[in-house]
C-alpha positions in Angstrom: -35.3 7.0 25.6 -32.4 9.3 24.6 -31.0 9.4 28.1 -31.3 5.6 28.5 -29.4 5.1 25.2 -26.8 7.7 26.2 -26.3 5.8 29.5 -25.6 2.6 27.6 -21.8 2.5 27.3 -20.3 0.2 24.8 -19.4 -2.1 27.7 -22.9 -2.1 28.9 -24.3 -2.6 25.5 -21.9 -5.4 24.9 -23.1 -7.2 28.0 -26.7 -6.8 26.8 -25.8 -8.2 23.4 -23.9 -11.0 25.1 -27.1 -12.0 26.9 -29.0 -11.7 23.6 -26.6 -14.1 21.8 -26.7 -16.9 24.4 -28.3 -20.3 23.7 -32.0 -20.8 23.8 -32.0 -21.6 27.5 -31.4 -17.9 28.3 -33.8 -16.4 25.8 -36.3 -15.7 28.7 -33.8 -13.3 30.1 -33.4 -11.7 26.7 -37.1 -11.2 26.2 -37.5 -9.8 29.8 -34.6 -7.5 29.1 -36.1 -6.2 25.9 -39.5 -5.8 27.5 -37.9 -3.7 30.3 -35.9 -1.5 27.9 -38.2 -1.2 25.0 -41.8 -2.1 25.6 -42.1 -0.3 28.9 -40.4 2.8 27.6 -42.6 5.8 27.0 -40.9 6.0 23.6 -40.5 2.4 22.6 -40.1 2.8 18.8 -37.5 5.6 19.1 -35.6 3.5 21.7 -35.8 0.4 19.5 -34.3 2.3 16.6 -31.4 3.6 18.7 -30.7 0.2 20.2 -30.8 -1.3 16.6 -28.4 1.3 15.3 -26.0 0.9 18.2 -26.1 -2.9 17.7 -25.4 -2.7 14.0 -22.6 -0.1 14.6 -20.7 -2.7 16.6 -20.3 -4.8 13.4 -16.9 -4.5 11.6 -16.6 -1.5 9.4 -16.4 -2.3 5.7 -13.5 0.2 5.1 -11.4 -1.0 8.0 -8.1 -2.9 7.5 -8.3 -4.6 10.9 -8.9 -8.3 11.2 -12.4 -9.4 12.0 -12.8 -11.2 15.4 -15.1 -14.0 14.1 -16.2 -15.0 17.6 -17.2 -11.4 18.5 -18.8 -10.9 15.1 -20.9 -14.2 15.6 -22.1 -13.0 19.0 -23.0 -9.5 17.8 -24.8 -10.9 14.7 -26.7 -13.4 16.9 -27.7 -10.5 19.2 -29.2 -8.4 16.4 -31.1 -11.5 15.1 -32.6 -12.1 18.5 -33.4 -8.4 19.0 -35.4 -8.4 15.8 -37.0 -11.8 16.5 -38.1 -10.9 20.0 -39.1 -7.3 19.6 -41.8 -6.1 17.1 -40.5 -2.5 17.6 -36.9 -3.3 16.6 -38.0 -5.1 13.4 -40.3 -2.3 12.5 -37.6 0.3 13.3 -35.3 -1.4 10.7 -38.1 -1.5 8.2 -38.7 2.2 8.7 -35.0 3.0 8.3 -35.0 1.1 5.0 -38.1 3.0 3.9 -36.3 6.3 4.6 -33.4 5.1 2.4 -35.9 4.3 -0.4 -37.8 7.6 -0.1 -34.6 9.6 -0.2 -33.9 8.3 -3.7 -30.1 8.5 -3.7 -28.7 9.7 -7.1 -25.9 7.1 -7.2 -25.2 3.6 -6.1 -22.4 4.8 -3.9 -24.7 7.2 -2.0 -27.2 4.4 -1.6 -24.6 2.2 0.0 -23.1 4.8 2.2 -26.5 5.8 3.6 -27.7 2.3 4.3 -28.0 1.1 7.8 -27.1 -2.4 6.6 -23.9 -1.3 4.9 -21.5 -3.0 7.3 -23.4 -6.2 7.5 -24.0 -6.7 3.8 -20.5 -5.6 2.8 -19.0 -8.3 5.0 -20.7 -10.8 2.8 -18.2 -10.0 0.0 -15.4 -8.1 1.7 -12.6 -10.2 0.2 -13.2 -9.0 -3.3 -10.9 -6.2 -4.5 -12.1 -2.8 -5.6 -11.3 -1.6 -9.2 -7.7 -0.7 -9.6 -6.7 -2.1 -6.2 -3.6 -3.9 -7.6 -2.2 -0.6 -9.1 -2.6 1.5 -5.9 0.5 2.4 -4.0 -1.0 2.4 -0.6 -4.2 1.4 1.3 -7.1 3.7 1.1 -10.2 4.1 3.2 -12.2 4.4 -0.1 -11.2 0.9 -1.2 -12.4 -2.6 -0.4 -10.5 -5.8 -0.2 -7.8 -4.3 2.0 -8.6 -6.3 5.0 -7.7 -9.4 3.1 -4.6 -7.7 1.7 -3.4 -6.7 5.1 -3.9 -10.2 6.4 -2.1 -11.9 3.5 0.9 -9.6 3.0 2.2 -10.5 6.5 2.6 -14.2 5.5 6.2 -14.8 4.5 5.4 -17.4 1.9 2.7 -15.3 0.2 2.0 -14.9 -2.6 4.2 -17.6 -4.2 3.2 -20.7 -2.3 -0.4 -20.1 -3.2 0.4 -20.6 -6.9 2.3 -23.9 -6.6 -0.6 -25.9 -7.7 1.3 -29.1 -7.2 1.4 -28.9 -3.5 -0.7 -28.1 -0.5 -1.2 -24.4 0.3 0.9 -23.3 3.3 -0.9 -23.3 6.6 -0.8 -19.6 7.3 -2.3 -18.7 3.9 -5.0 -21.5 4.2 -5.9 -20.1 7.6 -6.4 -16.5 6.2 -8.5 -17.9 3.3 -10.6 -20.2 5.5 -11.3 -17.3 8.0 -12.4 -15.0 5.2 -14.6 -17.6 3.7 -16.2 -18.3 7.1 -16.8 -14.6 7.8 -18.4 -14.0 4.4 -20.6 -17.1 4.7 -21.8 -16.1 8.2 -22.4 -12.6 7.1 -24.6 -13.7 4.2 -26.5 -16.1 6.5 -27.0 -13.3 9.0 -28.0 -10.9 6.3 -30.6 -13.3 4.9 -32.0 -13.8 8.4 -32.3 -10.0 9.0 -34.1 -9.7 5.6 -36.4 -12.5 6.6 -37.3 -10.8 9.8 -38.1 -7.6 8.0 -40.5 -9.3 5.6 -42.2 -11.5 8.2 -43.0 -8.9 10.9 -46.6 -7.8 10.8 -47.2 -4.0 10.6 -45.0 -1.5 8.8 -45.5 -3.0 5.4 -42.1 -4.5 5.6 -42.3 -6.7 2.5 -43.1 -4.0 0.1 -40.6 -1.7 1.6 -37.9 -4.3 1.3 -38.8 -5.1 -2.4 -38.6 -1.4 -3.3 -35.2 -1.2 -1.5 -33.9 -4.1 -3.6 -35.2 -2.5 -6.8 -33.7 0.8 -6.0 -30.3 -0.8 -5.3 -30.3 -2.7 -8.6 -31.5 0.4 -10.5 -28.7 2.6 -9.0 -26.1 0.1 -10.1 -27.3 -0.7 -13.6 -24.0 0.5 -15.1 -22.2 -2.4 -13.4 -23.7 -4.7 -16.0 -22.8 -2.5 -19.0 -19.2 -1.6 -18.4 -16.9 -2.1 -21.4 -13.8 -4.2 -21.0 -11.5 -1.1 -20.5 -13.6 0.1 -17.6 -13.7 -3.1 -15.5 -10.3 -2.7 -13.9 -9.9 1.1 -14.2 -10.1 2.4 -10.6 -9.8 6.0 -11.9 -13.0 5.8 -14.0 -15.6 8.1 -12.7 -18.2 5.4 -13.3 -16.8 3.2 -10.5 -16.8 6.1 -8.1 -20.6 6.5 -8.6 -21.5 2.9 -8.1 -21.9 0.7 -5.0 -18.9 -1.3 -4.0 -18.4 -4.9 -5.2 -18.5 -6.3 -1.6 -21.8 -4.6 -0.8 -23.5 -5.7 -4.0 -22.2 -9.3 -3.8 -23.1 -9.6 -0.1 -26.6 -8.3 -0.7 -27.3 -10.5 -3.8 -26.0 -13.7 -2.2 -27.9 -13.0 1.0 -31.1 -12.5 -1.0 -30.4 -15.7 -2.9 -29.8 -17.7 0.3 -33.1 -16.4 1.7 -35.3 -17.2 -1.2 -33.6 -19.7 -3.5 -35.1 -22.9 -2.1 -38.5 -21.3 -1.7 -38.6 -20.2 -5.4 -37.8 -23.8 -6.5 -40.6 -25.2 -4.3 -43.0 -22.6 -5.6 -42.2 -23.5 -9.3 -42.4 -27.2 -8.6 -45.9 -26.5 -7.2 -47.3 -24.0 -9.6 -45.2 -24.4 -12.7 -44.9 -21.6 -15.2 -47.6 -19.6 -13.3 -45.4 -19.2 -10.3 -43.7 -16.1 -11.8 -45.7 -13.4 -13.6 -43.6 -11.5 -16.3 -46.1 -8.7 -16.2 -44.4 -7.7 -13.0 -41.6 -6.2 -15.1 -44.0 -3.4 -16.3 -45.2 -2.7 -12.7 -43.8 0.3 -10.8 -41.3 -1.8 -8.8 -40.5 -4.2 -11.6 -39.8 -1.3 -14.1 -36.9 -0.3 -11.7 -35.0 -3.4 -12.7 -36.2 -3.6 -16.4 -34.5 -0.7 -18.3 -36.5 0.2 -21.4 -33.4 0.3 -23.6 -32.3 -3.3 -22.7 -32.7 -5.9 -25.4 -35.7 -8.1 -24.9 -35.8 -11.8 -25.3 -37.9 -11.6 -28.4 -39.5 -8.7 -30.2 -36.9 -6.1 -29.3 -38.0 -4.1 -32.3 -41.5 -3.6 -30.7 -43.2 -6.0 -33.0 -44.8 -7.9 -30.2 -47.9 -6.5 -28.6 -48.8 -6.4 -25.0 -50.4 -9.5 -23.4 -54.2 -9.8 -24.2 -54.8 -9.4 -20.4 -52.8 -6.2 -20.2 -55.8 -4.4 -18.7 -55.9 -7.0 -16.0 -52.4 -6.4 -14.8 -52.5 -6.9 -11.0 -51.5 -4.3 -8.5 -50.1 -6.8 -6.1 -47.8 -9.7 -7.1 -46.8 -12.8 -5.3 -43.7 -12.8 -3.2 -42.3 -15.5 -5.5 -42.7 -13.3 -8.6 -41.0 -10.3 -6.9 -38.2 -12.3 -5.5 -37.5 -14.1 -8.8 -37.2 -11.0 -10.9 -35.5 -8.9 -8.3 -32.9 -11.6 -7.5 -32.2 -12.0 -11.3 -31.5 -8.3 -11.5 -29.3 -8.2 -8.4 -27.2 -11.1 -9.7 -26.8 -9.3 -13.0 -25.1 -6.3 -11.4 -23.1 -8.3 -8.9 -22.1 -11.9 -9.4 -22.3 -11.8 -13.2 -20.6 -8.5 -13.5 -17.8 -9.8 -11.2 -17.4 -12.9 -13.4 -16.7 -10.6 -16.3 -14.3 -8.5 -14.2 -12.4 -11.7 -13.1 -12.1 -12.8 -16.7 -10.7 -9.4 -17.7 -8.3 -9.5 -14.7 -7.0 -12.9 -15.8 -6.5 -11.8 -19.4 -4.8 -8.5 -18.5 -2.4 -10.1 -16.0 -2.0 -13.5 -17.6 1.8 -13.1 -18.0 2.1 -12.0 -14.4 0.2 -15.0 -13.2 2.4 -17.3 -15.4 5.5 -15.8 -13.8 4.1 -16.4 -10.3 3.4 -20.0 -11.1 6.9 -20.5 -12.6 8.5 -18.9 -9.5 6.5 -21.0 -7.2 7.4 -24.2 -8.9 11.1 -23.3 -9.3 11.7 -22.5 -5.6 11.2 -25.0 -2.8 11.6 -22.3 -0.2 9.3 -19.5 -1.3 9.6 -17.7 2.0 13.1 -16.4 1.1 12.0 -14.7 -2.1 11.3 -11.0 -1.9 8.4 -9.8 -4.0 7.2 -6.3 -4.6 4.0 -4.6 -3.4 2.4 -4.8 -6.8 2.9 -8.6 -7.0 1.3 -9.0 -3.6 -1.6 -6.8 -4.5 -2.1 -8.6 -7.8 -2.0 -11.9 -6.1 -4.4 -10.8 -3.4 -6.8 -9.9 -6.2 -6.6 -13.4 -7.6 -7.3 -14.9 -4.2 -10.2 -12.5 -3.7 -11.8 -13.5 -7.1 -11.3 -17.2 -6.2 -14.0 -16.8 -3.6 -16.5 -16.8 -6.5 -15.7 -20.5 -6.6 -17.1 -21.2 -3.2 -19.0 -24.5 -3.6 -22.0 -23.5 -1.4 -22.6 -20.2 -3.3 -22.0 -21.8 -6.6 -24.5 -24.5 -5.8 -27.2 -21.9 -5.0 -26.3 -19.9 -8.1 -26.4 -23.0 -10.3 -29.8 -24.0 -9.0 -31.2 -20.5 -9.6 -29.7 -20.3 -13.1 -31.3 -23.7 -14.1 -34.6 -22.4 -12.6 -34.4 -19.3 -14.8 -33.8 -21.3 -17.9 -36.6 -23.8 -16.9 -39.1 -21.0 -16.5 -38.2 -19.4 -19.8 -38.3 -22.8 -21.6 -41.7 -23.7 -20.2 -43.0 -20.2 -21.0 -41.7 -20.7 -24.6 -43.8 -23.9 -24.9 -46.9 -22.3 -23.3 -50.0 -21.3 -25.3 -51.7 -18.0 -25.6 -49.8 -14.8 -25.0 -46.4 -16.5 -24.7 -44.8 -14.2 -27.2 -46.2 -11.1 -25.6 -45.0 -12.3 -22.2 -41.6 -13.2 -23.4 -41.2 -9.8 -25.0 -41.4 -8.3 -21.6 -38.3 -10.2 -20.3 -34.8 -8.8 -20.8 -32.5 -11.0 -22.8 -29.9 -10.9 -20.1 -32.2 -13.1 -18.0 -31.4 -15.9 -20.3 -27.9 -15.1 -21.4 -26.3 -14.7 -18.0 -27.6 -17.9 -16.4 -26.6 -19.8 -19.6 -23.1 -18.4 -19.3 -22.9 -19.4 -15.7 -24.1 -22.9 -16.3 -21.6 -23.3 -19.1 -18.8 -22.1 -16.7 -19.7 -24.7 -14.1 -20.0 -27.4 -16.8 -16.6 -26.5 -18.2 -14.6 -26.1 -15.0 -16.6 -27.3 -12.0 -18.5 -30.3 -13.3 -18.3 -32.1 -10.0 -20.9 -29.6 -8.6 -23.5 -30.8 -11.1 -25.7 -33.8 -10.7 -26.7 -35.8 -13.7 -30.2 -34.5 -13.3 -29.1 -30.9 -13.3 -26.9 -31.5 -16.4 -29.7 -33.1 -18.3 -32.1 -30.4 -17.3 -29.7 -27.6 -18.3 -29.1 -29.1 -21.8 -32.8 -29.8 -22.2 -34.0 -26.3 -21.3 -31.3 -24.7 -23.5 -32.3 -26.9 -26.5 -36.0 -26.1 -26.0 -35.3 -22.4 -26.1 -33.2 -22.8 -29.2 -35.9 -24.8 -30.9 -38.9 -22.7 -29.9 -37.8 -19.1 -30.2 -36.4 -16.8 -32.8 -33.5 -15.5 -30.7 -30.6 -13.1 -31.4 -27.4 -14.8 -32.4 -25.8 -13.7 -29.2 -28.5 -15.5 -27.2 -28.3 -18.6 -29.4 -24.5 -18.7 -28.8 -24.8 -18.6 -25.0 -27.4 -21.4 -25.1 -25.3 -23.5 -27.5 -22.2 -23.1 -25.3 -23.9 -25.1 -22.5 -23.8 -28.3 -24.6 -20.3 -27.2 -25.9 -19.1 -26.9 -22.3 -20.1 -30.4 -21.4 -18.4 -31.9 -24.5 -15.3 -29.7 -23.9 -15.0 -31.1 -20.4 -15.4 -34.6 -21.8 -12.5 -34.0 -24.2 -10.3 -32.7 -21.5 -11.0 -35.6 -19.2 -10.4 -38.1 -22.0 -7.2 -36.3 -23.0 -5.9 -36.4 -19.4 -6.6 -40.2 -19.4 -4.7 -40.8 -22.6 -1.7 -38.6 -21.4 -1.4 -40.7 -18.2 -1.3 -43.8 -20.3 1.3 -42.5 -22.9 3.7 -40.3 -20.9 7.0 -42.1 -20.0 8.0 -42.8 -16.4 11.3 -41.6 -15.0 12.7 -42.7 -11.7 9.3 -44.3 -10.8 7.5 -40.9 -11.2 5.5 -39.7 -14.1 6.3 -36.5 -16.0 4.0 -33.5 -16.4 0.9 -33.9 -18.6 2.1 -31.3 -21.1 5.1 -33.4 -22.1 2.7 -35.6 -24.1 1.0 -34.0 -27.1 -2.4 -35.4 -28.2 -4.6 -34.4 -31.1 -7.9 -33.7 -29.4 -9.8 -34.3 -32.6 -8.7 -37.9 -32.6 -9.9 -38.6 -29.0 -12.7 -41.1 -28.7 -14.9 -39.5 -26.0 -17.9 -41.7 -26.7 -16.9 -45.2 -25.5 -15.3 -43.7 -22.4 -18.4 -41.8 -21.2 -19.5 -42.9 -17.7 -21.6 -41.7 -14.8 -18.8 -39.3 -13.8 -18.9 -37.5 -17.2 -22.0 -35.4 -17.7 -21.1 -35.0 -21.4 -23.2 -38.1 -21.8 -26.4 -36.0 -21.5 -25.6 -34.1 -24.7 -25.3 -37.4 -26.7 -27.8 -39.6 -24.9 -30.7 -37.3 -24.4 -33.4 -36.6 -27.0 -32.1 -33.1 -27.0 -29.2 -34.0 -29.2 -31.5 -34.7 -32.2 -33.3 -31.4 -31.6 -30.0 -29.5 -31.2 -28.7 -30.3 -34.7 -31.1 -28.1 -36.8 -30.7 -25.3 -34.3 -26.8 -25.4 -34.6 -27.1 -25.4 -38.4 -29.4 -22.4 -38.4 -27.2 -20.5 -35.9 -24.2 -21.0 -38.1 -26.1 -19.7 -41.1 -27.4 -16.7 -39.1 -23.8 -15.7 -38.2 -23.0 -15.2 -41.9 -25.5 -12.4 -42.1 -24.5 -10.6 -38.9 -22.0 -7.7 -38.7 -20.8 -5.6 -35.9 -20.7 -8.3 -33.2 -17.1 -7.6 -32.2 -18.2 -4.9 -29.7 -16.1 -3.7 -26.8 -18.4 -5.2 -24.1 -18.4 -8.8 -25.5 -15.5 -8.7 -27.9 -13.2 -11.0 -25.9 -15.8 -13.9 -25.9 -18.0 -13.1 -28.9 -17.2 -12.5 -32.4 -18.2 -14.1 -35.7 -15.3 -16.4 -36.5 -15.0 -17.6 -32.9 -18.7 -18.5 -32.7 -18.7 -20.3 -36.0 -15.6 -22.3 -34.9 -17.4 -23.3 -31.7 -20.5 -24.4 -33.6 -18.3 -26.4 -36.0 -16.6 -28.2 -33.1 -19.9 -29.1 -31.6 -21.4 -30.3 -34.8 -18.4 -32.5 -35.5 -18.5 -34.1 -32.1 -22.2 -34.8 -32.4 -21.9 -35.9 -36.0 -19.3 -38.5 -35.1 -21.4 -40.2 -32.4 -21.8 -43.9 -33.2 -25.5 -44.0 -32.8 -26.1 -41.9 -35.9 -29.2 -40.2 -34.5 -27.7 -36.8 -34.8 -26.7 -37.4 -38.4 -30.2 -38.4 -39.2 -31.6 -35.2 -37.6 -29.4 -33.1 -39.9 -30.3 -35.2 -43.0 -34.0 -34.6 -42.4 -33.6 -30.8 -42.7 -35.0 -29.1 -45.8 -32.6 -29.2 -48.7 -32.6 -25.4 -49.1 -31.3 -25.0 -45.5 -28.6 -27.5 -46.0 -27.5 -25.9 -49.2 -27.2 -22.6 -47.5 -25.3 -24.2 -44.6 -22.8 -25.8 -46.9 -22.2 -22.4 -48.7 -21.6 -20.8 -45.4 -19.1 -23.6 -44.4 -17.3 -23.2 -47.7 -17.1 -19.4 -47.2 -15.7 -19.9 -43.8 -13.0 -22.3 -45.0 -12.0 -19.9 -47.8 -11.7 -17.1 -45.2 -9.5 -19.3 -43.0 -7.3 -20.2 -45.9 -6.9 -16.5 -46.8 -6.0 -15.7 -43.2 -3.4 -18.3 -43.0 -2.0 -17.3 -46.4 -1.6 -13.7 -45.2 0.2 -14.9 -42.1 2.6 -16.9 -44.2 3.3 -13.8 -46.3 4.0 -11.7 -43.2 6.5 -14.3 -42.0 8.1 -14.4 -45.4 8.5 -10.6 -45.4 10.2 -10.7 -42.0 12.6 -13.5 -43.0 13.5 -11.9 -46.3 14.3 -8.6 -44.7 16.5 -10.2 -42.0 20.1 -11.1 -42.7 21.0 -14.7 -42.6 22.9 -15.8 -39.4 21.9 -12.7 -37.4 19.9 -13.0 -34.2 16.4 -11.5 -34.2 15.9 -8.3 -32.4 13.2 -8.1 -29.8 11.0 -6.0 -32.2 11.4 -8.7 -35.0 10.6 -11.5 -32.6 7.5 -9.6 -31.5 6.4 -9.3 -35.1 7.0 -13.0 -35.8 5.0 -14.0 -32.7 2.1 -11.8 -33.6 2.1 -13.4 -37.1 1.7 -16.8 -35.6 
């Protein structure tokens, strides 16, 4: 077997793989070829492993800066798929290689990735995403990711400026690079999901259990990805990043798994309901890998909840649906959701730089003549890389799975015996993260949502708010789903009114921002139509159940201190959340039907009195804040001579006061 493998030059192997990747009409040749090489060998399993490794080694390296030949990549990937489909030995060889990776128990996520036989394949599923600190590096590095996209884009003369002129079509050379990257990542994920499916389906070798353990180990080794504070997200020099798997590898793995199992999980739940997924899996040996003991639970984090009454009957074997559901949730937590936080921090940190790029692009018709520095190109490449999170196909799968997560938790919260004990096994992040993602889509990508999905998301969130005693952080994320739909409705109606009011000059309308509109005065109720999913917040029965939950959430915020933590400080602190609740209450209160007002009026008098006291306290705090700002401005003006221009330092102080 070893001599036969050694005799297979890359050219010969390429010819074999070419045969394997041809249409179905030539699969007979492929099977005969595999039979001759593997089955009739005196050492078939060893030969199968060698052939598999050689085939995977032909895939593009994740640390290379060279362009990917999509046609060659497609042929090689098809060949590997056929090899596994047509040879039991090849499929089992991959299963055993993965088992060896699990048994070795790598100490870090980076070691796990580097030792994986699937590294090249899965990394291609997210190769366009930049590594931490990429934009600050002075040169390309073999340790980084995202450089292949950078090398492709930096040669385009009009890049990066033409990409940021949102008023015109992206230049063809840039669009070509982006489309190719999207096609490669999409194909790699589909290829990866098919390879995973073959591992699970092949009889013998216990492939399913091995694969589930591999996914659990990967999520466990990268747990820190979900717990980085804001300052660490973009710090490429932080030692934590050097111990974790790369973003492309994690993202490619998670999305490949989701593509493989997403639809099957939805079908299983439609058939079996809340019994489709067993939360007791989270205290099983594999489930405990993705369920850290120190992570906050959905309810009963203080340990007040006992174990389920059937704790002694915990099964040793769980359904594939249960394992896939919880493992996929954990993988998305350390990949997609962690990347969303990183993207937000990237945008906040470099907002002024992005504004400058937009201004330059709009102010120069011929952007190819402008010379920009290496940092600008790297920074812009990062923005392009993060934009692949908005891929409609991937977002559709993530949205479906996020709604499924909330649906399961909402149904479980309405179940009977043992529901509290079962819910106390589930980490809080399994509700917060999908709620955040649904709110993101509702706010910025509403076209991806169907009316049924919008109604389901609002309904599940309202059920959870009504049925469970949740932390204020969890309540906030659920409340933001309804808030996002209404916010999108306000923006849509505002755009309509600006188009009506803005003047026309020379037959063309001016920019929207030339017309100022008070959003509070917008009538978003009479203009709601089938294109505006905000209607589900007002029209559904959920709106009357939402009122008391919002009031109680506002009251709960008064008693909470220490929420302005480093990890969530940019999106979660007391005054911000109370302001969001107030906006949502006002919009719902003003609905002409009056149903929401009646739901509030029916609340106990003691709760309403407490709520009014909280509102009054909030108003007083706002007045005090504004008064202090006025005093700061007065001090600046009094200490500055009349008629003299402000220094840069003085202007900065004035701006900070505002």
